C-alpha positions as CSV (number, residue, x, y, z in Angstrom):
1,X,181.4,-122.7,77.0
2,X,180.8,-125.7,74.6
3,X,180.5,-125.0,70.9
4,X,177.5,-126.5,69.0
5,X,178.5,-128.7,66.1
6,X,177.1,-128.2,62.6
7,X,175.1,-131.4,62.9
8,X,173.3,-130.3,66.1
9,X,172.4,-126.9,64.5
10,X,170.7,-128.5,61.5
11,X,167.7,-130.5,62.4
12,X,166.4,-133.1,59.9
13,X,163.5,-131.6,57.9
14,X,160.1,-132.9,59.0
15,X,158.6,-135.1,56.4
16,X,155.5,-133.6,54.7
17,X,152.2,-135.5,54.3
18,X,151.7,-137.4,51.2
19,X,148.9,-135.8,49.1
20,X,145.7,-137.7,49.7
21,X,142.3,-136.5,48.4
22,X,140.3,-139.0,50.5
23,X,140.3,-136.7,53.5
24,X,137.2,-138.5,55.1
25,X,138.6,-142.0,54.4
26,X,135.6,-142.9,52.3
27,X,137.5,-145.8,50.7
28,X,136.9,-147.6,54.0
29,X,133.2,-147.9,53.2
30,X,134.0,-150.4,50.4
31,X,134.3,-154.1,51.0
32,X,137.8,-155.7,50.7
33,X,136.9,-157.1,47.3
34,X,135.8,-153.6,46.1
35,X,138.9,-152.0,47.5
36,X,141.0,-154.5,45.5
37,X,139.3,-153.4,42.3
38,X,139.8,-149.7,43.1
39,X,143.5,-150.3,44.0
40,X,144.0,-152.2,40.7
41,X,142.5,-149.3,38.7
42,X,144.5,-146.7,40.7
43,X,147.7,-148.5,40.1
44,X,147.0,-148.9,36.4
45,X,146.2,-145.3,35.9
46,X,149.2,-144.0,37.7
47,X,151.7,-146.4,36.2
48,X,150.4,-146.9,32.6
49,X,148.3,-143.8,31.8
50,X,150.0,-141.0,33.8
51,X,153.4,-141.3,32.1
52,X,152.0,-140.9,28.6
53,X,148.7,-139.0,28.8
54,X,150.1,-135.4,28.5
55,X,151.6,-136.2,25.2
56,X,148.4,-137.7,23.8
57,X,146.4,-134.8,25.2
58,X,148.7,-132.3,23.5
59,X,148.5,-134.2,20.3
60,X,144.7,-134.6,20.3
61,X,145.3,-138.3,20.0
62,X,143.9,-141.4,21.6
63,X,146.4,-143.9,23.2
64,X,145.3,-147.1,21.4
65,X,148.4,-148.8,22.7
66,X,146.6,-148.9,26.1
67,X,143.5,-150.8,25.0
68,X,144.9,-154.4,25.4
69,X,146.0,-153.7,29.0
70,X,142.9,-151.6,29.8
71,X,140.7,-154.6,28.9
72,X,142.5,-156.6,31.5
73,X,141.2,-154.4,34.3
74,X,137.9,-156.3,33.9
75,X,135.6,-153.2,34.4
76,X,133.6,-153.5,31.2
77,X,129.9,-153.3,32.2
78,X,130.8,-152.4,35.8
79,X,127.5,-152.1,37.7
80,X,125.5,-154.4,35.3
81,X,124.7,-158.0,36.2
82,X,124.8,-160.9,33.7
83,X,125.7,-160.9,30.0
84,X,129.4,-161.1,30.8
85,X,129.4,-157.7,32.6
86,X,131.6,-157.0,35.5
87,X,128.7,-156.5,37.9
88,X,129.2,-154.8,41.3
89,X,127.6,-152.0,43.2
90,X,127.0,-148.5,42.1
91,X,129.3,-147.4,44.9
92,X,132.1,-149.4,43.3
93,X,131.3,-148.0,39.9
94,X,131.6,-144.5,41.4
95,X,134.9,-145.1,43.1
96,X,136.3,-146.6,39.9
97,X,135.1,-143.6,37.9
98,X,136.8,-141.2,40.4
99,X,140.1,-143.2,40.2
100,X,140.2,-143.0,36.4
101,X,139.3,-139.3,36.3
102,X,141.8,-138.6,39.1
103,X,144.5,-139.2,36.4
104,X,142.7,-138.2,33.2
105,X,139.1,-137.2,32.4
106,X,139.4,-138.2,28.7
107,X,140.1,-141.8,29.5
108,X,137.3,-141.7,32.0
109,X,135.0,-140.3,29.3
110,X,136.1,-143.0,26.8
111,X,135.2,-145.7,29.4
112,X,132.0,-143.9,30.5
113,X,130.8,-143.6,26.9
114,X,131.5,-147.2,26.1
115,X,130.7,-149.0,29.3
116,X,128.2,-146.5,30.7
117,X,126.2,-144.9,27.9
118,X,126.5,-147.4,25.0
119,X,126.3,-150.6,27.1
120,X,123.9,-148.9,29.6
121,X,121.5,-148.1,26.8
122,X,121.4,-151.6,25.6
123,X,121.3,-153.0,29.2
124,X,118.4,-150.8,30.3
125,X,116.4,-150.5,27.2
126,X,117.4,-153.2,24.7
127,X,115.6,-156.3,23.8
128,X,116.8,-159.6,25.2
129,X,118.3,-160.5,21.8
130,X,120.2,-157.2,21.6
131,X,121.6,-157.8,25.1
132,X,122.7,-161.3,24.3
133,X,124.3,-160.2,21.1
134,X,126.2,-157.1,22.1
135,X,126.8,-156.9,25.8
136,X,129.2,-159.8,26.2
137,X,131.3,-158.6,23.3
138,X,131.3,-155.0,24.7
139,X,132.2,-156.2,28.2
140,X,135.3,-157.9,26.7
141,X,136.1,-154.7,24.6
142,X,135.8,-156.8,21.4
143,X,133.3,-154.2,20.3
144,X,133.5,-150.5,21.3
145,X,130.4,-148.4,21.4
146,X,129.4,-144.7,21.4
147,X,126.2,-142.9,22.3
148,X,124.7,-140.4,19.8
149,X,122.1,-138.1,21.1
150,X,123.3,-134.5,20.6
151,X,123.0,-132.8,17.2
152,X,124.7,-129.8,15.6
153,X,121.7,-127.6,16.4
154,X,120.0,-129.6,19.2
155,X,121.5,-129.9,22.7
156,X,119.3,-129.2,25.7
157,X,116.2,-129.7,23.6
158,X,117.0,-133.2,22.6
159,X,114.0,-134.8,24.4
160,X,111.5,-133.3,22.0
161,X,113.4,-131.5,19.3
162,X,115.6,-134.1,17.6
163,X,115.9,-133.5,13.8
164,X,117.4,-136.9,13.1
165,X,114.5,-139.1,11.9
166,X,113.8,-142.8,11.6
167,X,111.3,-144.4,9.2
168,X,110.5,-148.1,9.1
169,X,110.4,-149.8,5.7
170,X,109.6,-153.4,6.1
171,X,112.2,-155.1,8.4
172,X,114.6,-152.2,8.2
173,X,114.8,-148.6,9.5
174,X,116.0,-145.6,7.4
175,X,117.7,-143.0,9.5
176,X,118.6,-139.5,8.3
177,X,120.3,-136.7,10.2
178,X,123.5,-135.7,12.0
179,X,124.9,-136.1,15.4
180,X,127.7,-134.0,17.0
181,X,130.1,-134.3,19.9
182,X,129.9,-138.0,19.9
183,X,132.8,-139.5,21.8
184,X,134.5,-142.6,20.4
185,X,132.6,-142.2,17.2
186,X,135.6,-141.8,14.9
187,X,136.8,-145.4,15.5
188,X,134.2,-147.4,17.4
189,X,132.3,-150.4,16.2
190,X,128.7,-149.5,17.0
191,X,126.6,-146.5,17.8
192,X,123.4,-146.1,19.8
193,X,121.7,-143.5,17.6
194,X,118.7,-141.6,19.0
195,X,116.2,-140.5,16.4
196,X,112.6,-139.4,16.1
197,X,110.3,-142.0,14.7
198,X,108.2,-140.4,11.9
199,X,105.4,-142.8,12.5
200,X,104.6,-141.7,16.1
201,X,107.0,-138.8,16.7
202,X,108.6,-140.6,19.6
203,X,112.4,-140.6,20.3
204,X,113.8,-144.1,20.0
205,X,117.2,-145.7,20.1
206,X,118.8,-147.7,17.3
207,X,121.9,-149.9,17.3
208,X,124.0,-149.1,14.2
209,X,127.1,-150.9,13.2
210,X,129.5,-148.1,12.1
211,X,131.8,-150.1,9.9
212,X,129.2,-151.9,7.8
213,X,126.2,-149.6,7.6
214,X,125.8,-147.8,4.2
215,X,125.4,-144.1,4.4
216,X,127.1,-143.6,7.7
217,X,130.1,-141.3,7.9
218,X,132.0,-139.7,10.7
219,X,134.2,-136.5,10.7
220,X,136.5,-135.9,13.6
221,X,136.0,-132.6,15.5
222,X,139.3,-130.8,15.6
223,X,140.8,-128.0,17.6
224,X,139.2,-128.7,21.0
225,X,140.6,-127.2,24.2
226,X,139.2,-129.9,26.5
227,X,138.9,-133.7,26.6
228,X,141.5,-133.7,23.8
229,X,142.2,-137.4,24.1
230,X,138.6,-138.3,23.4
231,X,137.9,-138.6,19.7
232,X,134.7,-136.7,19.2
233,X,133.0,-136.9,15.9
234,X,130.1,-135.6,13.8
235,X,128.1,-138.5,12.5
236,X,126.1,-138.1,9.3
237,X,123.4,-140.7,8.4
238,X,121.9,-140.9,5.0
239,X,119.8,-143.4,4.3
240,X,116.2,-154.1,14.9
241,X,114.1,-153.4,17.4
242,X,114.2,-149.9,18.9
243,X,114.1,-148.7,22.5
244,X,112.6,-145.5,23.7
245,X,113.6,-144.6,27.3
246,X,116.3,-141.9,27.1
247,X,115.5,-140.6,30.6
248,X,116.9,-143.6,32.4
249,X,120.1,-143.5,30.4
250,X,120.6,-139.7,30.9
251,X,120.0,-140.2,34.6
252,X,122.8,-142.7,34.6
253,X,125.2,-140.6,32.6
254,X,124.6,-137.5,34.7
255,X,125.4,-139.6,37.7
256,X,128.7,-140.7,36.0
257,X,129.6,-137.1,35.3
258,X,129.2,-136.3,39.0
259,X,131.8,-139.0,39.9
260,X,134.1,-137.9,37.1
261,X,134.1,-134.3,38.0
262,X,134.8,-135.3,41.6
263,X,137.8,-137.4,40.4
264,X,139.1,-134.4,38.5
265,X,139.1,-132.4,41.7
266,X,141.0,-135.2,43.5
267,X,143.7,-135.2,40.9
268,X,143.9,-131.4,40.8
269,X,144.1,-131.2,44.6
270,X,146.9,-133.8,44.8
271,X,148.8,-132.3,41.9
272,X,148.5,-128.8,43.4
273,X,149.5,-129.9,47.0
274,X,152.6,-131.7,45.8
275,X,153.6,-128.7,43.7
276,X,153.1,-126.4,46.7
277,X,155.2,-128.6,48.9
278,X,158.1,-128.6,46.5
279,X,157.9,-125.0,45.0
280,X,160.2,-122.7,46.9
281,X,159.8,-118.9,47.1
282,X,161.5,-116.5,49.5
283,X,163.5,-119.6,50.8
284,X,160.4,-121.5,51.8
285,X,157.9,-123.9,50.2
286,X,154.8,-122.0,49.1
287,X,152.8,-124.6,51.0
288,X,153.8,-122.8,54.2
289,X,152.2,-119.5,53.1
290,X,148.8,-118.6,54.6
291,X,147.0,-117.7,51.3
292,X,148.2,-120.9,49.6
293,X,146.9,-123.0,52.6
294,X,143.6,-121.2,52.4
295,X,143.2,-122.1,48.7
296,X,144.2,-125.7,49.4
297,X,141.7,-126.0,52.2
298,X,138.9,-124.7,50.0
299,X,139.9,-127.1,47.2
300,X,139.8,-130.0,49.7
301,X,136.4,-128.9,51.1
302,X,134.9,-128.8,47.6
303,X,136.0,-132.2,46.6
304,X,135.1,-133.8,49.9
305,X,131.6,-132.3,49.7
306,X,131.2,-133.8,46.2
307,X,132.5,-137.2,47.4
308,X,130.0,-137.3,50.2
309,X,127.1,-136.2,47.9
310,X,128.1,-138.8,45.3
311,X,128.4,-141.6,47.9
312,X,124.8,-140.9,49.0
313,X,123.7,-140.9,45.4
314,X,125.3,-144.3,44.9
315,X,123.4,-145.6,48.0
316,X,120.1,-144.3,46.5
317,X,120.9,-146.0,43.2
318,X,121.7,-149.4,44.9
319,X,118.4,-149.1,46.8
320,X,116.5,-148.4,43.6
321,X,115.5,-144.9,44.8
322,X,117.6,-142.7,42.4
323,X,115.5,-140.3,40.4
324,X,116.2,-137.7,37.7
325,X,116.3,-134.8,40.1
326,X,118.8,-136.5,42.4
327,X,121.2,-137.1,39.5
328,X,120.6,-133.5,38.2
329,X,121.6,-132.0,41.6
330,X,124.7,-134.1,41.7
331,X,125.7,-133.2,38.1
332,X,125.1,-129.5,38.6
333,X,126.8,-129.2,42.0
334,X,129.8,-131.4,41.3
335,X,130.7,-129.9,37.9
336,X,130.3,-126.4,39.2
337,X,132.5,-127.1,42.2
338,X,135.0,-128.8,39.9
339,X,135.5,-125.6,37.8
340,X,136.1,-123.7,41.1
341,X,138.5,-126.3,42.5
342,X,140.7,-126.6,39.4
343,X,140.8,-122.8,39.0
344,X,142.3,-122.5,42.4
345,X,144.8,-125.1,41.6
346,X,145.8,-123.3,38.4
347,X,146.2,-120.1,40.4
348,X,148.6,-121.8,42.8
349,X,150.7,-123.2,40.0
350,X,150.9,-119.7,38.4
351,X,152.4,-119.8,34.9
352,X,153.1,-123.5,35.2
353,X,149.4,-124.0,35.6
354,X,148.9,-123.5,31.8
355,X,151.6,-125.9,30.7
356,X,150.5,-129.5,30.0
357,X,153.6,-131.0,31.6
358,X,152.4,-130.0,35.1
359,X,149.0,-131.9,34.6
360,X,146.9,-129.1,36.1
361,X,146.2,-127.5,32.7
362,X,144.6,-130.7,31.6
363,X,142.3,-130.9,34.6
364,X,141.5,-127.1,34.3
365,X,140.5,-127.5,30.6
366,X,138.7,-130.8,31.0
367,X,136.5,-129.5,33.8
368,X,135.0,-127.1,31.3
369,X,133.7,-129.9,29.1
370,X,132.2,-131.9,32.0
371,X,130.4,-128.7,33.2
372,X,128.6,-128.5,29.8
373,X,128.0,-132.1,28.5
374,X,125.2,-134.4,29.5
375,X,123.0,-131.4,30.2
376,X,124.0,-127.9,31.1
377,X,124.1,-126.5,34.7
378,X,121.0,-124.4,34.0
379,X,119.0,-127.4,32.6
380,X,119.9,-129.5,35.7
381,X,118.6,-126.7,37.9
382,X,115.3,-126.6,36.0
383,X,114.9,-130.4,36.6
384,X,115.6,-129.8,40.3
385,X,113.2,-126.8,40.3
386,X,110.3,-128.8,38.9
387,X,110.8,-131.5,41.5
388,X,110.8,-129.1,44.5
389,X,108.1,-126.7,43.3
390,X,105.8,-128.9,41.3
391,X,106.0,-126.4,38.4
392,X,107.9,-127.0,35.2
393,X,109.8,-123.9,33.9
394,X,111.0,-125.5,30.7
395,X,110.2,-123.6,27.4
């Protein structure tokens, strides 16, 4: 009887699938030109940001060394037309947001605050002179902006309860008050400050130059457990043409948070799957265990549902049909699912899931911040509830 050789007894291991969070191949809905932008951003985030971001996250520091190369991506003012902005569809804006958050939510927040909130406020509500003056510089990252709405004692009640006040005296405005949790504020060039006009009790926006305005000071918020790379500050103001419409800006930022929380889930899923494919227990990769596959499948289902929801939201936005309640549903659903998804990923990584070196801890912590900022889960549901019942349940 012939004897089998060692080579014939040992079959080559079957290659495992490369982790890919685009299960429904949604990238194929973009044009070739849009795909090229997304690919450029993806490559940049994986090659330039991923190798260094855990250290900066652990150190509560911002990687200023990346700014020159980040500018070269050409995504300043993505989704806005004219004024030197990158332009493009809201669908492209969403996919780029996902790609950035797929690696790091803090860098996504830096970009979203500057390009989305600060530039978006001026683009949507500023005078033509303000647009001409600020948007081209901001699109080139020559001037970095922040968005200051939240206050130390005012979060969800910002629409009618701001304590920061503005009073007109001749050709100038005197603004007094404090703002808290303001991303980029410790180092940026200008702030869009929202304050209550004492003359008519209306909330209005003011463009304030941080480095040359007397009476403005910023204190960095220390000891955060989430979005640690973002430099949040508390602005104190003691002391142009204003704009009033915060609703359109908040609609836009809630939309951005939906994309970002979906990107976090993509990064967490791919990180977890790769870990499960490589981690051996009982002589086998844990990815071969039934309970691990169950969790991975649920992670993928969550993020795919969020991707499809956000894609439809982008279509509504491009068609001019996006309303507050649409954005509220996306923000509430996607951030809630993000918390669930990353918690399953942390569970699979076990003890390694709380160590920054394995990336999952960063996604796990950052998802908490996205769940709360730009309007809490409960406030989003009240916006939705009013739209579907016709009755406002706000206090």
